[in-house]
N, C-alpha and C positions, 0 to 999 in steps of 0.2 A: 559293408560292415555297419555303417551308421543305421541302417534299417533295423538291424537286430537289436541295437541298444534301445531304440524307441519302443520296440515291442516288449522288451524286457521291463522297461519302466512302467508301461501300461499294465502288464501282468502283475508286477509287484504291487502297484497301487490297487489293483482289483483284489488281490489276495488280502491286503491290509484292510480294505473296506469290508470284505466278507468276514474277516476275523473280528472286527469291531462290532458288526451286526450280530455275530454269534455270541460274543461276550455280553452284549446288551440283552439278548434273548435269555441267556443263562442267568444273568444277575437280576433281571426284572421280576421273576417269580417270587423269590424271597422278599424283595422290596415291597411287592404288592401285598404279600401276606402281612408284613409288618405294618403297612399303612392301614390295612383292614382291621387288624387287632387294636391299633391305637385309636381308631375311630370308635370301636366298641367300648374301650375304656374311657374315652372322652364322654360317651353318652352316660356312663355311670357317674361321672362327676356331677351330673345334674342332681344326684341324690345326696351329695355330701352334706349340705346344710339343712336338709329337709327333716322336719320332725313333726309328726302328728301324734298328739298324746291325748289320753283320756283325762278329762278334767273331773268328770263325775260319772258314776254308774249307779243306776237305780234298777231294781228288779221287781217284777210282778210275777207271782206264782199262781195266779188264778187261771185255771184252764190251761196249764202249761206255763213254761217259763218265758217271760218276755223281758229283755234287757233294753233299757234306754241309756245309751252311752253318749255323753257330751264330749265331742272331739274338737280339738283346736289345733290349727296348724301354726307353725312358727312363722316369723316374718321373712326369713331368708328364702332364697331360691326363686327361680322363674317358672312360670307355668302352673297348671293345675295338677294336683295329685289326688289319687284315690287312696282308700285305706282298706286293708284286709285285716280282719279281726279273728283271733283265736281265743276262745274261752277255756279256762282250766278249772277243774275242781280241786279240792284239798289234797287229793292223792296224786295230782299231776296229770290226770287224764284230760284229753282235750276233746271237744266236740267237732273238730274239723274247722276248716277255714271258711269264714263268712265274709263276703264282700259288703262293704258299707253301702254301696249304691250311690254314693255322693262324691263329688270332686270338690277339693278345697283350694281356694286361692290363699294368698299370704294373709295371715292373721284371721282367717275366717273360722268361725265356730259354728258347729251344727250338732243337733241331736239326732242320733241314728237309732232306729228301733230294730232290734234283732229278735225274732221270734224263734222259739225252739232252741236247738243247740243243746248244750249240756245243762242239766239241772244242777242247781246249787253250786254255781261257779263262784270262785273266790278271786280270780285273777283274769285279766284280759291283756293280750299282747296285740299291739297295733303295728303293722308294717305298711309304710307308704309304697305306692307304685305309680308309674306314669305310663302313658301310651306312647310307644315309639312312633314318631311321625313317618319314618321311612317304611316300616313293616306293618304298622297298625296293631302290633302285639303289645300286651301289657308287660312291663319290666318291673320286677320287684326291686326295691332299694334294699341295701344290705343293713340299713339301720332300722331298729325297731324300739318301741318303748313298751313298758308294762305298767299296769295299774292294778294294785290289789284293792279289794273292796269286801264289804260284808253285806250279806243279804238282810 
């Protein structure tokens, strides 16, 4: 009879180990999704303190409209950020998104020349973005600034 008790203990231990492994397998998938989502939200924290604003806007209307926009980045935040610009006319129509083609370090100021786009613009909206190191894709920040100007 002692042989049966030993076998019963081994079977019980084996069943417990299998149940623990099954529980780990079932619980791991939601935990993995939470970790992935928190990683994405952590990358958005990179944008929290970033501000790229237009200091000055000059327009030339000879042979089409050309805008010279002086952009300045705030002191906070790590890394380099680009800027996407949208020009609006007095009726609120936009000429589409234009990429500045420059990257800004902290406190850096640059003049960006944008040719074409919308004629007789009165406002420009600036949205910073960064390049995600893991995917190589550009990620827009949720913050943007606007500058109204006259031609």
